[in-house]
C-alpha positions as CSV (number, residue, x, y, z in Angstrom):
1,M,63.2,112.2,93.2
2,A,62.9,109.7,95.9
3,F,65.2,107.5,97.8
4,Y,65.2,103.7,97.5
5,P,67.0,101.3,99.6
6,V,69.5,99.6,97.4
7,E,71.5,96.2,98.1
8,F,74.8,96.4,96.6
9,S,77.0,93.3,95.5
10,C,79.1,93.7,98.8
11,G,76.1,93.1,100.9
12,H,75.7,96.6,102.2
13,T,72.4,98.5,101.8
14,H,72.2,102.4,101.4
15,D,69.2,104.8,100.2
16,I,69.9,106.0,96.8
17,S,67.7,108.7,94.9
18,F,66.7,107.8,91.5
19,S,65.0,109.9,88.8
20,G,63.4,108.3,85.7
21,T,60.8,105.7,85.1
22,D,60.0,102.8,87.5
23,D,61.7,100.4,84.8
24,E,64.8,102.5,85.1
25,R,64.9,102.6,88.5
26,N,64.2,98.8,88.8
27,S,67.1,98.1,86.2
28,A,69.5,100.3,88.0
29,I,68.7,98.5,91.5
30,K,69.1,95.1,89.9
31,Y,72.5,96.4,88.2
32,Y,73.8,97.5,91.6
33,K,72.9,94.3,93.5
34,Q,74.8,92.4,90.7
35,F,77.8,94.2,89.8
36,K,78.3,97.5,92.2
37,K,80.1,97.6,95.6
38,C,78.8,100.4,98.0
39,F,80.7,103.6,98.2
40,K,82.8,102.5,101.1
41,C,83.9,99.0,99.9
42,D,84.5,100.5,96.3
43,K,86.7,103.1,97.9
44,E,88.6,100.7,100.1
45,E,89.1,98.4,97.0
46,R,90.4,101.3,94.9
47,N,92.8,102.4,97.7
48,K,94.0,98.9,98.4
49,N,94.6,98.2,94.5
50,Y,96.3,101.6,94.3
51,N,98.6,100.7,97.2
52,E,99.5,97.6,95.6
53,R,100.4,99.1,92.4
54,V,102.4,101.9,94.1
55,E,104.4,99.2,96.1
56,K,105.1,97.3,93.0
57,A,106.3,100.3,91.1
58,V,108.4,101.2,93.9
59,Q,110.3,97.8,94.0
60,E,110.6,97.8,90.4
61,N,111.6,101.2,89.4
62,C,112.9,103.5,92.1
63,M,115.3,102.9,94.9
64,F,114.0,105.3,97.7
65,V,116.4,107.0,99.8
66,E,116.5,105.4,103.3
67,L,114.5,107.0,105.8
68,E,116.0,108.1,109.1
69,G,114.3,109.0,112.4
70,S,112.0,107.7,115.1
71,E,109.5,105.0,114.0
72,K,106.6,107.8,114.4
73,Q,108.9,110.0,111.9
74,I,109.4,107.3,109.6
75,A,105.7,106.4,109.6
76,W,104.9,109.9,108.8
77,A,107.5,110.2,106.1
78,E,106.2,107.1,104.3
79,V,102.6,108.6,104.4
80,V,104.0,111.9,102.8
81,R,105.9,109.8,100.4
82,A,103.0,107.8,99.3
83,D,100.8,111.0,98.8
84,K,103.4,112.5,96.4
85,I,103.6,109.2,94.5
86,R,99.7,109.5,94.1
87,E,99.8,112.9,93.1
88,I,102.6,112.1,90.4
89,D,100.4,109.0,89.3
90,E,97.3,111.5,89.1
91,L,99.5,113.8,86.8
92,Y,100.5,111.0,84.4
93,S,96.8,109.6,84.3
94,G,96.6,110.4,80.7
95,K,97.3,114.2,81.1
96,I,99.9,116.3,79.7
97,L,101.8,117.7,82.4
98,S,101.6,121.5,83.0
99,D,104.7,123.5,84.1
100,K,103.7,123.3,87.8
101,G,103.2,119.4,87.2
102,Q,106.6,119.0,85.8
103,K,108.1,120.9,88.6
104,L,106.4,118.7,91.1
105,L,107.5,115.6,89.5
106,D,111.3,116.8,89.3
107,D,111.1,118.0,93.1
108,T,109.6,114.6,94.0
109,I,112.1,112.4,92.3
110,K,114.9,114.5,93.7
111,L,113.6,114.2,97.2
112,F,112.5,110.5,97.4
113,C,114.9,108.7,94.9
114,K,118.5,107.9,94.7
115,I,119.5,109.3,91.2
């Protein structure tokens, strides 16, 4: 297994290890160049898309409790809130909630939403 420089569709280049035949490697390199973003750009795009989805869901479905405190405290509370929403999203992504997951969901709704 050797490392080969691969240019991704975002323009970044990284060394990637490949196994298999030369044809398989060359085919994969062409695919990455045409369709795949590098790991950093892909993660940034997924986070951006996720944050947009969360913001939209919040505006449409949940009236959050108004946060109180200093600017620094409110900023930190928003980070915690977003992390909890992400946890809930992961629990609901095609999986049946366990008892622990259902408790997390119930606790989060009580903590963050006006119901």
